[in-house]
Each structure stands twice: as structure tokens, then as C-alpha cells.
C-alpha positions in Angstrom: 93.8 144.4 41.9 94.2 147.8 43.3 92.0 146.9 46.3 93.8 143.6 47.0 96.4 145.1 49.4 93.6 146.8 51.4 91.6 143.5 51.6 94.8 141.7 52.7 95.3 144.3 55.4 91.8 144.0 56.7 92.1 140.2 56.7 95.4 140.2 58.5 94.0 142.7 61.0 90.9 140.6 61.6 92.9 137.4 62.1 95.3 139.3 64.5 92.4 140.6 66.5 90.8 137.1 66.8 94.1 135.6 67.9 94.8 138.4 70.4 91.3 138.2 71.9 91.5 134.4 72.1 94.9 134.5 73.9 93.6 137.2 76.3 90.4 135.2 77.0 92.4 132.0 77.6 94.8 133.9 80.0 91.8 135.4 81.9 90.2 132.0 82.2 93.4 130.5 83.6 93.7 133.3 86.2 90.1 132.9 87.2 90.6 129.1 87.6 93.7 129.6 89.6 92.0 132.0 92.0 89.0 129.7 92.2 91.1 126.7 93.2 93.3 128.7 95.5 90.1 129.9 97.4 88.9 126.3 97.7 92.3 125.1 98.8 92.5 127.8 101.4 89.0 126.8 102.7 90.1 123.1 102.8 93.3 123.9 104.7 91.5 126.2 107.1 88.8 123.6 107.8 91.4 120.8 108.2 93.4 122.9 110.7 90.3 123.8 112.7 89.1 120.2 112.8 92.6 118.8 113.8 93.1 121.5 116.4 89.7 120.5 117.9 91.0 116.9 118.2 94.2 118.2 119.7 92.4 120.5 122.2 89.9 117.8 123.2 92.7 115.3 123.6 94.6 117.9 125.7 91.7 118.2 128.1 91.9 114.4 128.7 95.6 114.4 129.4 96.7 113.7 133.0 97.3 116.9 135.0 96.5 119.1 132.0 95.8 122.6 133.4 94.6 121.0 136.7 91.0 121.3 135.6 88.7 118.3 136.2 86.8 117.1 133.2 83.9 114.7 132.5 86.0 112.0 130.9 83.1 110.2 129.2 81.7 113.4 127.7 85.2 114.4 126.5 85.7 111.0 124.9 82.4 111.4 123.1 83.5 114.9 121.9 86.7 113.3 120.7 84.9 110.8 118.5 82.8 113.6 117.0 85.9 115.8 116.5 87.7 112.8 114.8 84.7 112.5 112.4 84.9 116.2 111.4 88.6 115.8 111.0 88.2 112.8 108.7 85.8 114.8 106.4 88.2 117.8 106.3 91.2 115.5 105.5 89.5 114.3 102.4 89.3 117.9 101.0 93.0 118.3 101.7 93.8 115.1 99.8 91.6 116.3 96.9 92.8 119.9 96.7 96.2 120.1 98.4 99.5 120.2 96.8 102.1 117.6 97.6 104.2 119.4 100.2 101.1 120.6 102.0 99.5 117.1 102.1 102.7 115.6 103.4 102.9 118.3 106.1 99.2 117.8 107.0 99.8 114.0 107.3 102.7 114.6 109.7 100.6 117.0 111.8 97.7 114.5 111.8 100.0 111.7 112.9 101.5 113.8 115.7 98.0 114.7 117.0 96.9 111.0 116.8 99.9 110.2 119.1 98.6 112.7 121.7 95.0 111.3 121.2 96.2 107.8 122.0 97.8 109.0 125.2 94.5 110.9 126.1 92.6 107.6 125.5 94.8 105.8 128.0 97.9 104.6 126.2 100.9 105.4 128.3 104.0 107.4 127.2 107.2 108.4 128.9 107.5 111.8 127.2 104.2 113.6 126.8 106.1 116.9 126.4 108.0 115.6 123.4 104.7 114.5 121.8 103.1 117.9 122.3 106.2 119.6 120.9 106.2 117.3 117.9 102.6 118.2 117.2 103.4 121.9 117.5 106.3 121.6 115.1 104.2 119.6 112.6 101.5 122.3 112.7 104.2 125.0 112.0 105.4 122.9 109.0 101.8 122.5 107.7 101.2 126.3 107.9 104.5 127.0 106.1 103.7 124.5 103.3 100.1 125.8 103.0 101.3 129.4 102.9 103.9 128.6 100.3 101.5 126.7 98.1 99.0 129.5 98.3 101.6 132.2 97.7 101.0 133.9 101.0 104.0 136.0 102.1 104.6 137.8 105.3 107.3 135.6 107.0 107.1 132.8 109.5 104.1 132.2 111.8 105.9 129.5 113.8 104.6 128.9 117.3 106.4 125.7 118.4 109.3 127.4 120.1 107.1 129.7 122.1 104.8 126.8 123.0 107.7 124.6 124.0 108.7 127.2 126.6 105.2 127.1 128.0 105.1 123.3 128.0 108.4 123.3 130.0 106.7 125.5 132.6 103.9 122.9 133.1 106.2 120.0 134.0 103.9 117.4 132.5 103.7 114.0 134.2 104.6 110.8 132.6 101.6 108.6 131.7 103.6 105.4 131.7 102.1 104.2 134.9 98.5 105.1 134.1 96.3 102.1 133.1 94.6 102.2 129.7 91.0 103.3 129.5 88.3 101.6 127.5 87.7 103.4 124.3 84.2 104.3 123.1 82.7 102.3 120.3 83.8 103.6 116.9 87.1 105.2 117.9 90.4 104.0 116.6 
């Protein structure tokens, strides 16, 4: 009987150590999983942005009067089909790993770039400058949502206002009078 308090103390100490170790391990595992998924989410967002920006840039080269540089239209249309394919693959990762606000912002950016792509493929519009600005604003919203979801600080990285000023300097033509161009097989 004299040793009972000592045995109870050892038993309580052992149970306390097991519980504390278990809680610490569980917390460490959760932190590791959070970091792991944040890294994958960051990779998915970056790949999506790169792929969609490639579609945007390729479409831009096909726009009437864009930078005054002649392009091989057939080659650029083929490049656009390939860029669309890479974008589609990257989009699936955003859908799988992205949080709700980032997926919504990514969808808005994707839709804005698709509108520019349609013009590049020959569908007329009266206000190309507005479409380009819409895509730039949507990109800003995507980056804001992605940075918020990943916990990245540092303030705004918005570019749309700066780019709007540059677009205004270009005085882009209307494409409303331009006839549609046959699209390559496999494109939207």
C-alpha cells in the first residue's frame, strides 16, 4: 500500500506523456500536410497562369494591328491549339486543388482570355480594348485570390490599371468588319 501513490504517479505520468506525444505528432502531421498541399496548390496555380498567359500571348499575336508585327497566321493558330491543350491540363489541377475563391477567379480569367481568343480566330468585336482590360483585371483577381488562399502577404500585385494605360496608347482597331477565319480542326 505504501507504494501505491508512487505507482499511480508513474501511471499518470506515462499516460500524460503518451497523450502529449500523440497530440504533438498529430499537430506536426497536420502542419506537414498543409505545407504539402500548399506547395502543390502553388504549383497548380503557377502552371495554370503560365498556360493561360501563353494562350493570351498567342492570341495577342493574332489580333489585328497588334504591335504592327506580321505573323505566320497558320503557325500561330497551330500554336494556339497546343497552348489550349496545355491550359486544359493545368485547369484540371486548379479544379482539383484550388480553393473556391481562386477557382472562381481562375474561371473568370479563363473566360476573358477565351473572348480574346475568339477575336484572334476571326470573330469580330467592337471593343477589343475592353476585352483586353477585362482579361487583365481578371488576372489580377486570380492572383489576389491565389495569394489570399496561400497566405502570401506583401500587398497588391495588380497590373490592370498600368496595362490599361498602355492599351490606350495603342489605339486598337475594331475587328467588327474583319471576316471570320476558318479555325483549325480540334479548336473550339
